[in-house]
C-alpha positions in Angstrom: -1.5 2.2 -9.5 -1.9 5.9 -9.8 -1.8 9.0 -7.6 -5.5 9.1 -6.9 -7.9 7.6 -4.4 -8.2 3.8 -4.6 -11.2 1.9 -3.3 -11.0 -1.9 -3.1 -13.2 -4.8 -2.4 -11.9 -7.1 0.4 -12.8 -10.7 -0.4 -12.5 -13.1 2.5 -13.5 -16.7 1.6 -17.3 -16.7 2.4 -17.5 -13.1 3.6 -16.2 -9.8 2.3 -15.8 -6.2 3.3 -14.6 -3.0 1.7 -11.2 -1.3 1.7 -10.7 2.4 1.2 -7.3 3.2 -0.2 -6.1 6.8 -0.2 -3.2 7.9 -2.4 -3.6 11.6 -3.0 -2.1 15.0 -2.2 -5.6 16.3 -1.2 -7.3 15.9 2.1 -9.8 13.2 2.7 -13.4 14.0 1.7 -16.6 12.7 3.3 -15.2 10.5 6.1 -18.7 9.7 7.3 -19.5 8.2 3.8 -16.3 6.2 4.0 -17.1 4.9 7.5 -20.5 3.8 6.4 -19.3 1.9 3.4 -15.9 0.4 4.3 -14.4 -1.8 7.0 -10.8 -1.2 6.2 -8.8 1.9 5.2 -5.3 2.3 3.7 -3.7 5.7 3.9 -0.5 7.2 2.5 2.1 7.6 5.2 5.2 8.7 3.3 5.8 10.6 0.0 8.5 10.2 -2.6 10.0 13.4 -1.3 11.0 11.4 1.8 8.5 13.1 4.0 5.6 12.1 6.2 2.3 12.7 4.3 1.0 16.0 5.8 -2.6 14.8 5.5 -2.1 11.4 7.3 -3.0 12.4 10.8 -5.9 14.5 9.6 -7.3 11.5 7.7 -6.7 9.0 10.6 -8.5 11.3 13.0 -11.4 11.9 10.7 -11.9 8.2 9.9 -11.6 7.0 13.5 -13.9 9.8 14.7 -16.6 8.3 12.5 -15.9 4.6 13.2 -13.2 3.7 15.7 -13.5 0.0 14.7 -12.2 0.5 11.2 -9.0 -1.4 10.5 -6.4 1.2 9.3 -3.3 0.3 7.4 -0.8 2.5 5.5 1.4 2.6 2.4 4.7 4.4 1.8 6.6 5.8 -1.2 10.4 5.7 -1.0 13.2 7.8 -2.4 16.4 5.8 -3.1 18.7 8.7 -3.7 17.4 11.0 -1.0 19.8 12.4 1.6 17.8 10.3 4.1 19.0 6.6 4.1 16.6 3.7 3.9 16.7 3.1 7.6 15.8 6.8 8.4 12.9 6.8 6.0 11.6 3.6 7.5 12.0 4.8 11.1 10.1 8.0 10.4 7.2 6.0 9.0 7.4 3.4 11.8 7.5 6.0 14.5 4.3 7.7 13.4 2.4 4.5 12.5 3.1 3.0 15.9 2.0 6.2 17.6 -1.2 6.0 15.6 -1.7 2.3 16.3 -1.3 1.3 12.6 0.2 -2.2 12.3 0.7 -2.8 8.6 2.4 -0.8 5.8 2.8 -1.5 2.0 5.9 -0.3 0.1 5.2 1.0 -3.4 7.7 -0.5 -5.8 6.3 1.4 -8.8 7.2 4.2 -11.3 5.6 7.6 -10.7 5.2 7.1 -7.0 8.5 6.1 -5.4 11.9 7.4 -6.7 14.3 4.7 -7.9 17.9 4.4 -9.0 18.8 3.1 -12.5 20.8 0.3 -10.8 18.7 -2.6 -9.7 21.2 -3.7 -7.1 20.9 -0.4 -5.3 17.1 -0.6 -5.4 17.2 -4.1 -4.0 19.5 -3.2 -1.1 17.5 -0.1 -0.3 14.1 -1.8 -0.3 15.5 -4.7 1.8 16.7 -2.3 4.4 13.4 -0.5 4.5 11.6 -3.8 5.0 14.0 -5.0 7.7 13.7 -1.7 9.6 9.9 -1.7 9.5 9.7 -5.3 10.6 12.2 -4.7 13.4 9.8 -1.9 14.6 7.0 -4.5 14.8 5.1 -3.6 11.6 3.7 -6.1 9.1 5.0 -5.2 5.6 3.6 -5.8 2.0 4.8 -4.9 -1.5 2.8 -2.9 -4.1 4.0 -3.5 -7.6 3.3 -5.1 -11.0 5.4 -7.3 -13.3 6.7 -4.5 -15.5 7.7 -2.2 -12.6 9.2 -4.9 -10.5 11.4 -6.3 -13.2 12.5 -2.9 -14.3 13.2 -1.6 -10.8 14.4 -4.8 -9.1 15.4 -7.1 -12.0 13.7 -10.2 -13.5 15.7 -12.6 -11.3 15.2 -10.9 -7.9 13.0 -12.9 -5.4 14.3 -11.5 -2.1 10.9 -10.3 -0.9 8.7 -13.1 -2.1 7.6 -14.0 1.5 5.8 -10.6 1.8 2.2 -10.2 0.5 1.9 -8.7 -3.0 -0.6 -6.0 -4.2 -0.6 -5.8 -8.0 -2.5 -4.0 -10.7 -4.3 -6.0 -13.5 -7.2 -6.1 -15.9 -10.9 -5.3 -15.2 -11.7 -8.7 -13.7 -11.7 -8.8 -9.9 -10.4 -12.4 -10.1 -6.6 -12.7 -10.5 -6.9 -14.8 -13.7 -4.5 -12.4 -15.5 -1.8 -12.7 -12.9 1.6 -13.7 -14.3 4.1 -14.7 -11.6 7.0 -12.4 -10.9 9.4 -11.7 -8.1 8.9 -15.2 -6.6 5.2 -14.6 -5.9 3.0 -17.5 -6.9 -0.2 -15.5 -6.2 -1.2 -12.0 -5.2 -2.8 -10.9 -2.0 -4.5 -7.8 -3.6 -5.4 -6.8 -7.1 -6.3 -3.3 -8.5 -8.8 -4.0 -11.3 -10.5 -0.7 -12.1 -9.8 3.0 -11.9 -11.3 6.5 -12.6 -14.5 6.3 -10.5 -15.9 8.8 -8.0 -17.0 7.6 -4.6 -17.7 9.5 -1.4 -16.6 12.7 -3.2 -13.2 11.3 -4.1 -11.6 9.9 -7.3 -11.3 6.2 -6.8 -10.0 3.0 -8.2 -11.2 -0.5 -7.3 -9.1 -3.2 -5.7 -9.9 -6.7 -4.4 -8.0 -8.2 -1.5 -7.9 -12.0 -1.0 -7.5 -13.2 2.5 -7.6 -16.4 4.5 -10.2 -16.7 7.3 -7.4 -16.2 9.8 -6.9 -12.7 8.4 -10.5 -11.4 8.8 -9.9 -9.5 12.0 
């Protein structure tokens, strides 16, 4: 996944809705357009500089002012060698998300977004602590990664987070036919399948999220 705006298709058995995924240093454009076309929004909460995204609250307020019923989730970049420990980074995210009534956060285990150490053991321990702290705060947690990034950052044999939902990047087919298992995940929850589009005045990619009927709310 890249550093631009991602738009995804949310596939839910017989029904579907749209997910708006924001991963950018710029402020949100055209919130009314987004609210008309999407039922779910995912916003960046934390940057690889170990800081709250300065545009998060602005984006949340603009989106909810247009449509208060939109489901809002968040994603976070992490910095393993920051002076802030894993628990501190997670607590900063959790505090704000709880305040803003956001219940789910995705951790980006990728190159170019989060900052990682060259030792996989350190990355594993750090990420596990972030997950544990977020879950202790009452948040649902998912992982954003792909086979290459995961195995380079966490190691080919690491399956310690396999019980969390996985968001991966693949080919141009919305169906996850190209998915090759890694990290203990038999199947993904979300797939990025296209990039480099413009929608609602923003650079976008396209993602499809596969959910059970019980997850439609």
